[in-house]
Structures are given as structure tokens and as C-alpha cells.
N, C-alpha and C positions, 0 to 999 in steps of 0.2 A: 650598545644599540639594542632597542627592545626587540624581543622575539615576536613572531606572529601570534603566539598564544597569549602574550602579555598585552597586546594592543586591543583597544576596545572595538566592539563590533559597530561599524558606522552605518547609521540608519537614516533614510529619508522617508518622511511621512507625507502622503498626498491624500487630502480629505477636505471637503468643502465645509465641514462642521467645525466651527471654532471650539465647540465643547470637546469634540474628540481630539483635536490638536492639543488643547490644554491638558487633556487626560494623558495623552502620550508623553507630553513634556513632564508632567508631574510624576508619572510612573518611572520613566526611563532616567530621569535625573537622579534617582535614588539607586541606580545600578551602575557601579563603577566600571563594569565590563561592557557597557553599552553606551554609545554616544549618539544622540539625536542631532545630526549635523545640518538638517534642513527640513523645513515644512512648507508645503505648497497647498493652495486652496482650490486648485483646479488641475485638470489633466495636462494641458499644454505647458503651463509653467512648471508643473511637476516633472515632466519629461526633460525640460531644459535643465532643471536642477540636478536630475539624475546624471545627465551627461557631463555637467560641470563639476560635480562633486565626487563621482565614481564611488557610490556607497557599496557596502557589503550586502545590504538588504533594503528592500522597499516595502513600506506599509501602504496599502492601496485601498481606498474606498471604492465602492461599486457605483452608487448613484451620485453623480457630480454634474454640474453644468459645463457647457462648452465641449467636453469630451468625457464620455462615461468610462468607468473603470475597465470594462471589458476591452474597449478600444485601446486604452492606454496599455493594458496588459499585452494585447496582441502585438502592438508596435514595439514595446520593450523586448518582448520575446524574440522578435525578428532582429532587433538591433544589438541586444546584449543577451544572447541565449542562456548563459549560465547564471545570470543575476537572479537570486531568490526573491520572489515576490509573494508577500503574505497578504491575502485579501482580508478586509474587515467587513463583515456582512451581518445582516439581520437574519435570524433563524426563523423567519416566516416561511410559508410555503413558496412564495415568490422568491424570497431571498435564498432559500435552499436551491431552487432551480438555477438561479443566476450564479450562485457560488459553485455549484457542480459544473456548470459550463466553464467557469473560470479555471477550475482544476483540470478539466479536459484541455483547455487552451494553454496550460503550462504553468499556472500558479503553483507554487510549492506547497502551500497550505492555506488555511484560513483561520481566523479567530472571530468568534461571535461577539457582536457589539453588546454592551450591557443592556439589560431590560430597562425600558423607559419608566416603569412604574416604581422602581426602587429609589432610595435616597441617593444623592450624589456620592456619599462616602461608601455606601454598600455597592454601588455600581463600580466605583474605583477598585475596591477590594476584590470583587468577583472577576474583574477584567485583568487584574495585575498578573496573577499566576499563569493563566494560559498564554497571555501575551509574551511575558518574559521567557517562559519555557520554550516557546516556538522560535523567538528571536535568537535565543542562545543556541538552540540546536541547528537552525538553518544558517545563522551567521558564522558559527564555528566552522561549518563545512566550507562556506564561501571563503573564509580567511585562510584555511588550510590550502584550498585550491589555488588562491592567488599566490601563496608563498611557495608552492611546489616549483621545482626546477629540475633540469636534467641531472643534476648532481645528487638529488635527494629522491631515492626510491623507497617509499614507505613499505612496511611489511605487508600492508594490505594489497599492494600491487603484485607482490610475489605470490600471495594467495590467489590472486585472480588468474594466474597462469596455470593453476592445477586443473587437471581434467582426467577423469577416469572413463575409459571407453566402455560403452554399454556391453553388458553380458547378454546371455540368452534369457534374461528375466522377462516374464510375461506381465505386462502392465494391465491392471484391472480397473484403476481409478486414478485420476489426476486431482490433487488437492493443492490449493494455492492460498497464499496469505500476503497481504500488503497493508501498508499504513500511509505515512506521509508520502505524497507523490503517487499513490497507488492507482487512483482512477485512470489516469492517463496510461500508466504502465499496463494495467489490466486490459484496457482497450487495445493497446498495441499487440499484446500477446494473444488475446482471445479472438480478435478480428483476423488473425493470421492462421487460425486453425481451420482445416477444411470441413465442408458440410458433412462428409462421411467419416468424421473422426470417430473411431470405434469404441471409445470408453467414456463414461460420464465424467464431468468436471464440476468441482465444487470450490467456492472461493470465499474467503473472509476478508473484508475490507473494514478497517477501523473507521467508522463514520457514523454520525447520528442517525437514529431510526428513520426520520423523515426523508433522508437522502436515499435510502436503499431502493424504494420503488423507482425513483428517478434514475438511479444508477443502472438498474436492470433494464429500464426502458431505453436508455441511451445505448447501452451495450448491445441490446437486441437490434437496434437500427443499423449497427455497423458490424455485426457478426453473422456468420453463416450458420452457426449453431443456435438453438433455441435457448434464450436466457430468461430465467425465472427467479423470483424471490423464493428462498427455501420455504418449505411447508411441511409441517409435522406429518409423519407417516408416509410421505411420498417415496415411491420406489425409485431407485436409481436406474437410469437407462442411458444408453449411448445417444449422442446427438443433442444432449442438454447440458446447460451450465446453470448451476444454482448458486445464488448469492446469499450469504447468511443474513438473516433478518437482524435489524438493529435491536440491541439490548437482549438478544437471545443467543446462547451458545448453540452452534450447529455441530452435531455429532452424528456418526454413522452407527447403525446397529444391524446385525444379521438376525433375521427371524424366519421361522418356518412358514411356508405357505399354509399348511394345515397343522397347527401346533399340537393337535392330539395324535398325529401320526408320527411315530418314533423316527422314521427314516425320511421324513418329508424333505424336499429340496429347500435350500435356504435362499433368501433374497435379502438385499440390503436396502434399508429405508433410512430416511432422515429423522433425526430426533431433535426437537427444539427444547432447550432447557434453560431455566433461569437460575442456575447454580451461581455461586459466588464468582465475581470477576476474577480472571487470571491476569496478572501483570496490569491490574487496574482496567482491564478490557473485557467487555462483553458485547459482542462475541469476541472470543479469543482464537487466534490461529492455533494455539496449542491444543485447544479442545477438539478441533477438527482433526488435526494431525495425529493426536494420540488415539483417537477412535479409528482413524484410517489404519494405523499400525496394528491395532487390535483386530480389526475386521478383515483387512486385506493382506497384512503381513508383507512379504517380499513383493507382492503385486502392486504395492502403492508407490506412486510417483508424486513427490512433493516439490512445489515451486515456491521459493521465498523471494518476494519482490521488495522494492524500496520501502523503507519505513523506519520510524524512530522506535527505540527500545529493543527488547530482547525476546518479545513474544515470537514463537515459532521454534525456538532453540530446543526446548524440551520435547516438543512433538517431532522435530527433525531427528533428534537423538533416538527416539523410539522407532521411527521408520527406518533409520540407518541400522539399528540393532536387529530389526526384523528382517534385514536383507533387502529393503526397498531402496528407491533411488531419490536423491535430493539434489535439486538444481537451485542455484541462487543467482540473483542479479549482481553484477560487478559494481564496484565503487564509482567508477567513472560515469556510469549512466544512472546511478541512483540519486534521487533527491537527497536522501539521508541513508548512509550505509550503516544503519543500526541493526535492524532485524537480519538482513542478509549477511552483514559483517559478523554478527554474533555467531551465526550458524557456520560460516566459513572458518572463522578463527577457532571454533571448537573442533575443526577437522571432520565435519559431518557432510560436506558437500562433495557430490560426485563430479560436479562441474560448476565453475563460476564464470558467468557469461555476460556479455553486453546485452542490453534489453532486446535489441533487434535480432539476436540469435537464439533467444529462448524458445520461441514457438517452433522453430525448425528443429531444435534439439528434442523438444517434447515429441514432435511427430516422428522423428528418427527413432527414438527409443521405443515408442509405442508400436510403430510399424515393424521394427526389428523383432520385438517380442511376439507380435502377431504372426510374423513369418515363421519363427521357430515353432510356435504352437501349431501352425498349419502343417508344416513339414513333419512334425512328430506324430501327427494324427491323433493327438490327445487333446481333449478339451480342457482348458485351464480351469481349475477350481479356484476362482479368484477370491472366494469367501472362505476364510478360515473356519473349519468345521467346529472348532471349540467356541466360536464367538456366539453370544446370545444377546 
């Protein structure tokens, strides 16, 4: 009897473009671990096909007749909440806005359609790698979830149960990282933070540059904190959330108010750098986390949300070694338990939590530290004096 790992990932494609359906067919027919089990040319017939064939993953176009992709997505999310849906979109400004809306509505990820001005063969080759990579990552998670039963408790579920109670650490900054499934996760966490949240928040989301202003704008509409795109030299302050700019690493640095005064007070500012990508990512979560460890030390609180790959592990290790706090999202609520799973499996997490508990845990730890600081009568020096 074949094991879940040996079975192909079963895919249904919904797209009104015969060219795209032919491309899906040509690419996926060469992948023995992926089976394209159905293709539909509009939303209603696509939904019928999904219910009839019970696929592991759906490829979904956005612009279609009879029923657009966002409507199909919303209905499938209601009817089959855990079914991964991969949007196929154009990376124009309009396409980016609609794609981001799809991610907030629960699409697992997206893949950009090939550019129209390239040759058919070049389009096929440029589209193949990102398409297959995402199908394999999302489909493998779906297949494992379908195969899980009460008699099989994977090691990652045991990791999810660990929790370290907060100590008297004073939190000076919250840094967050996310990738696949991240926009929706970020919105849920950030929208749950109170307007008087007493420390600054910075976040890295793996996403193309044109998405970042749209992401910040969407989060601002639903958050009580002020959400901004990161900007070079901006001083950190409570009440704000900064989202890393696309194609720029976001780092923190401590600088003197008056650099010529030997004992001048230090302040923390944002630095935007185009150093080499880390884990093929720029911005990288590790860049932010490593600088937070250097600048804030034990006063840094890191949050690792859903995402593919292992970005954030090195930075979480640095924060953990400095005495800071690391929270990660659990496997059950993650679109892909890659980034948070890597941190948890390395033994770096103070708590592994469902998504709906993360904001409360952040507030609890921040407020506990603030209470300790207040009762001690000592102002916390959140910035490490050796940092420059």
C-alpha cells in the first residue's frame, strides 16, 4: 500500500486561458510527484470539480468570466477551509492589489504569470521553477494533514506543547518575520495589539517590492497602531509598526543623539541595506533579528510566523543566546511550518502557539516586563551600550 509520502500531489487548475491550462499540463506532466487531475475554464465548473475530485491543491486564476477568482477563493475557503489555494496572477499594480487581497482572504500563496513579451519557451522555463516549488511545498503539507490520524502524533506536535513562562525580562522591541501565508497571519496578530502598545514593532514579510506599500496600507486600515513602510534613519518609537521595504534588508542600529558627545544618550534607528540576500531573501528575517539581538540583547522579543524555508533561525538563535524571547506559530495554524518549525526544532522557542494566541502572549510578556520595570523604579536601558 503506498504511503502518503509516495503518493502524487493531486492538483486541479481553474483558469479561463487555454494557454495557461496547456502550460500547467506541460509543466506538471514532467513531475512524477504531481498529478494534474482536472482543469476547468471558469469558476462554477471549477468549484464543482474541486468537490468531485477532492484535490490536495487548487491553482486559481483571478480574472475569469462568470465568477472571478476572489469569489471562488472566498467560497472554497468557507466550504473547505484547509484546502491550499495557489493564485496565478499578473504582477502589474492592479494585479498586485488583487493578489494581496487574495492572500488576506486566505490564499496560501501566489505565482506570477509569465511575461507576455517573452517567447513561449522562455515563458515556460521562467514559470516552471516557482510553480513546482510552491505546489510541492503546499501540497506536501496538505497530504501530511490528510494522512494524520489519532494514532500518529508527529514530533512537531510534541514541540507545539512546549512553553516557557515569561521571566522578569523587560521587552524593548518586537520583531516579526513571515513568508508563505504571512499577510493574513500578520494582520491577525497586529490588529489584536492595543493602541497603547508600549514598544515599537518591526516586521519582515517575504513579498515583492510593489506589494509592500499595499500591505502597509491594508494593515493600517485594520490596526490600532500606526503602520508604515520602513525608512532609512527613522527612529523607533512606541505606537508604530514598520514593514521592511521590498528588496532591502531592514536592520536596527544604535546611534548617539550628538555623536561628538562621548556620553550622549543612544537612540535606535532603521537602516536599509542592499547587502547580499540571505537564504535567497532580501529582505531577510535573519537580518532584522540579528540586528535586534545586537542592539537590544535580552530586551528583544522575536515572533516567527508561517513561512517556507529556514529564514529566521539564525536570528532567533542570536536573540535566544542574548537572553531575549522567541515565540513561534504552531504547525496546525501555519500555512507552511517551515520557518517557525525550523526555529522550534532547533530548541529556540520560548513558546509555540496557535496564531490566535500569539498577540495575547506578546502583550502578556511586554506588560509583565513593563510592570517589573515600574516596580523596580529603574528605567530599562533597552539599547545595549556597546552597539553602534
